[in-house]
N, C-alpha and C positions, 0 to 999 in steps of 0.2 A: 177799348170796348166800352160802350155806353152802359151806365148803371141803370137797371130797370127801375122805373118809377112805380110807386104803389098805386093801386087802383083807387079811384075816387069812390066814396061811399055809395054814390048814386049809380055807379057803373053796374050793368046787369050781372057781370061775372062776380062782382063783389057782393051783390045782394044774394046770389045763389050760394056763394061760399058761406055767407053769414047765416043763411037759413039752414044749411046742411047740418045735421046733428053731428057732434064731435064723435070720432071713433073711440070706442071704449077700449081701455087698456086690457091686455090679457091678464087674467087672474093667475094666481100662483100655480094651480094645477095645470092650467093650459101652458104656462111657461115650462114647467117640468116635463110635461108630455112632449112639447115641441123639442126640447133638448134631447129627450129619449129618441124621438124619430130622427132628428138630425144625426145623432151618433149611430143609429141603426143604418143610415144611408152611407155616411162617410167612412165608418169603421166596419160595420157588419157586411156591407156590400163593397164599398170602395177598396177596402184592404183585404177582408177575410173571405170574400167569395172565392178568391184564388185557391184557398186551401181545399175545399171540396171539389173544385173544378180541376185541380192539378191531376188527380188520377184519371179523369176523363181525357185531359190533354195527353197524358202518357199513353193511354189506351189508343187514342187516335194516331199516335206516332208523330205528333207535331213538335214535341219536346222530349228530351231525355231527362233523367233525374238530375244530372248536373246542370242542365239548362233551366230546369224548374227551380233548383236552388239559386241560380244566378238571378232569375226573375224575382225571387223573394228578396234576395240581397239588395238589388237596386231599388226595390220598393222601400226597404228599410233605410237605405242611404238617402232616398228622397224624404223619408220621414224625419231623419236627422236634420237635413237641410231646412225643411219647413219649420221644425221646432227652433232651430237656431235663428231663423228669420224673425220669429215671434219675439225674440229678446230685444230686437232693435227697432221694431215698428210699433206705432200706436194708432192703428186705423180704427174706424168705426166697427165695433165688434159685430153688430147685427149684419152689416154689409158683408163682412168677411164670411159669416156663416152662409149667407145666400150665395156668395161667389163659390164657396166650397161645395154646396149642393149641386149647382149647375156644372161645375168642373167634374164632379164625381160621375154624373150622368154621362158626360161626353167621353171620359176616360174609360168607363166601363164599356161603352159602345165600341171604343177603339179596339178593345181586346177581341171583339167578334169579327173584326175586319181583317182582310189579308194584310200581310206585311212581314210575317215571320219574326224572328228574334230581334232584329234591329228596332222595328217599330214597337213590338211588345215591351222591350226593355225601356224604351222612352216612355210609353204609357204607364208602366208600372212605377217608374221613378217619379213621374209627375203625380201619380195617384198617392205616392208616399208623402210628397210635399203637401198636397191638398188635405190629406187626412190629418196630418199634424196640425196645420194651421186651423182647419175647421174644428178639430177637437179642442184645441186650446181656447179658441174664441167662443165656441158653443158653451164650454164649461164656464169661462169667465163671464159671458153675458148672462147666462141663466143663473149662476150662483149670485151674481150681483143683483139681478132683478128679484130673486127669491129673498135675498137679505132685505132689499128695499120694501118688499111686500110683507115682511114679517114672518116668512115661512122658510127659513134656511134649512130646516130638517128635510124638506122635500128634495134637496140637492142629490141625494143618493139615487132617486128615481131616474135622473138624467142618465146615469151610468148603467141602467138596464139596457140602454139602446144597443151597444155592441152585442150583448148576449142575444137579444131578440133578433138582431140581424143575422147572427151566426146560426141560430136555430132555423130560421126561415130559409136561409141559403143552403144549410146543410141538408135539411129535409127535402128541399127542392131539388138539389143535386142528386140525392138518393133516388128520388122519383124519376129524374131524367135518365139515370143509369139504367133503371128498370125498364124504361121506355125505349132504350137504345138511342138516346139523343147523342149528338156530337157536342163537343165543348163550346163551339161557336154559338150554337143554339142556346146553351146555358147562359153565356154572356149576354145574349140579346134579351133573354127572359129577365135577367137581373137588371138590365138597363131599364126595361119597362117598369119594373117594380120601383126602382129608384125615382123615376119620373113621377109616379103616383104619390109616393111618400113625400117627396120634396114639395109637390104642389099642395099637399095637405097642410103643411106647416109654414108655407111661404109668408103669409100675412102676419105671423106671430113675430118674426124677427125684424122689428123696426125699432128705431130709437124711441125711448120712452116719451120724450118731449113731443114726438110726432103723433102720438096717439093720445095725448092729453093725460098722461099718467100723473098722479099726484106727486108732489115733491116730497122727498123724505122728511121725516120729522126734524124740527129744529135741533141742531146739535148732533144729528146722526152722522153727518160727514166728519165732524171733528172727532167723534168717538171712534169711527172706523179708522181714521188716519192715525189715532193713537194706538190702535190695536196692533200695529206692526210697522217696522221701519225697513226700507229697502237697503239692507246692508249685507254684503256677501261675507259672512263670518264663518267660523268653524261649524256652527250648527247648520247653516244652510248648505255648506259644502257636504257635510255628512248626509243630510237629507237627499241631496242630489246624487251622491255616490250610491246610496242604498236604493234609490229609485232606478238607477241604471242597472243594478243587479237584477231587479225584477224584469227589465226588458230582456236581458240575456236568459233569465231563468224560465220564462214561459215560451219563448219564441220557437224553440225546436218542436215542442208539442203543437203550437199553434200553426206551424208551417207544414209539418209532415205527419200529423196524427193519422189521417186516413191511409197514408202510404205505410206507416209503421204497422198499423193494424192489419193491413192486407198482407204485409210481409210475414208477420208473426202468426196470423191465423188465415192461411190461404183457403179461399172457398167459403168462408163464413158469411152469412147474410148480415152479421153485425158490423162488419168492417166500416160500412158507410154511416152507421148510426152513432158511433162514438163521438164524432164531431158535433152533431146536434145535442148529445148529452152534455158535452163541454159547454156549448152555448146556453143550454138550459141552466147549467150551474152558474154561468156568468150572470144571467138575468136574475135568478133567484138570489144570488149573493148581493147584487146591487140593490135589490128590493129590500133585503134584510138590513142593508146598511141604512136605509131610511128610518129604521126603528131604533137606531143607536143615537141617543141624545147627544147634544153638543157639549155636555159636561164631561165627556170621556177624553182621556189623553189619546190623541191620534197615534202617537208613537207606540203605545201599548197595543192598540188595535192592529197597527201595521205589523208589529212583530208576530202577533198571532196569525195573521193572514199569510205572511211569508212562510211561516212554519207549516201551515196547512197546505200551501201550494207546493212546497218542497216535498212533503209527504205524498201528495198526489202524483208528482212527476216520478218519484222513486218507485211507487207501486208498479208502474209500467215496466220497470227494469226487473224487479224481483218476482212479479206475478204476471207474465205475458199470456193471459187467458182472457176469456170473455168477461168473467166477473172482475178480473184485475184491471182490464182496460176500462170497464164501466166505472169502477171506483176511482181509477186514476183520472178519467175524464171529468167526473163530477167534482172531485177534490181539487183538481187543478183549475177548474172553471169557476167554482164558488168565489175565490178571492180575487179573480182577475180584475174586474172593474171596481169591486168594493175597495181594493187597496188604492186604485186610482182616485176614488172619491175621497178617501181619508188623506191621501198625500196632497191632493189639491186643497183640501180643507186646512191642512197644516201650512201649506204655502200662504193661504189667506191669513192665517193666524200670525205668521211671521212677518209678512210684508204688507198686509192690509190692502189698500187700493192699488199698490204697485204689484200685486200678486201675479198678474199675467206675465210680467217679465220673469219672475222666478219660475212660474209654470213652464215658460218656454225653455229656460235653462234645464229644468228637470226633464222635460220631454226630450230635449236634445241628448241628455245622458241616457235616457231610456232608449232612444234611437241608436246610440252607439252600441248598447248591449244587444239590440236586435240585429245590427249589422254583423256582429261576431258570430251569431248562432248558426245560420245556415251553412257558411263555409266550413265551420268546425264539424257540423253534422255530416256533410257530404265527404269531407276528408276522412273522418273516422269510419264511415260506412265503407269507403273504398279500401281502408286498411283492414277492418274487422268483418265486414259483411253485414253488420247490423247497427242498430241505433242505441244499443245499451250504453256504450261509453259516453256518447254525447248527452243522453238523458241524465246519466249520473253527474256529469259536469253541471248541468242545469240545476239539478236538485241541490248540489253543493253551493252554488251561487245564491240560491234562495235562502238556504240555511244561514249563509254569511250575512245576508241582508237582515234577517231576523235578529241576529246578534248585534248588528249595527244599531238597530232601533232600540234594543234593550239597553245598550250602552248609552245611547242618547238620553234615555229617561234618567239614568243615573248622573250623567254629566251636566244636564240642564233641567233640573227638576222644576216643575211648574209651581207657581205660588198657590197657596191655599185660597179657597174662595173667601171673599170678603176682605182681602188684604189691600185691594185697590191698586195693586202693582201692575195688573194686566187686564184690561177690559175683556170680559168673555173668556178668560183662561179656563182650560179644562183642568179638572182636579182628580179624576179617577184613574 
């Protein structure tokens, strides 16, 4: 294959290129908002639009509860596969985000088309792969750019995206139920929404060099490299295990909340609104995470968030009423992506520039926890007729995760500020 020759300076195309003003790099707020929108598409729509649409699919008679649980499970298997892939590849992060946005649009559209369980199983599994890969590389690219731009505290804003997506799809599905829509119309509407959102942020996700971004300050790369080493030791294993417990702990609520509410409170108009309340909690919790300074110990924050989510899940067991489900939805949602933000921040503290590999390992563990949830829930429902047993198991897993992080703080205390042992170490 011949090597392209550079254009001569007098060539018309070269003169046009030289005269064109350089594209301005996106600022930190634009980067954070692009990450928010990306996660709203790949997570809020690509993954979690299924939750409010599942009751519509059950009502239409196109799936049973067992089949709905299977579609959720294959999605989580795909999520695990996608996360595992992230451990072994080193692609251009911005390109992977764009690929994820396009794939999410196509796979959401696929759920609106005929095909039945075989095709839907394939689409949901593929959507799981896409959401894991896009989540890891959206987080990695945006957190890296925000660090380079000197605004790492805006990283929590990125993780408002899933909550915003959940609120929009939850309220949208509630309106569709009121209007008598069928589930396939709902999938089509969410496909159109994904197209609009993806188009809005498409130009943000480009390599910094391609947009003329300023190089990081001298010595910044060396400092970042010193901030963490890619070593799979006991600390990273504990972090990965605890993160997997979060995947199991939230997934039963995130998959079946509207179904659980309808079963416990038949006929109430609130049944379709608990899921948007959960989503609002997700967005608010992630927004509050942006107010937490970098000087705090991530593990302390994670222990508190796991405890809050465990309480939220447990309330649905002991108080299956409208106030109980509202409180449960809010308390389970508030920590959902806030804990993701702090866990990913801890991964960057431990592994520095190699953090995407650790993020992939953690996300794979999270995916394994998700895979276990729906089969356990449907099995216990078949045995007991309700979701109380599976929700109790989920709350216990989250409580265990909180204990793991509390133990990690004692086993690996962080150095005090000013010791020079760990650049940027948290001390609170």
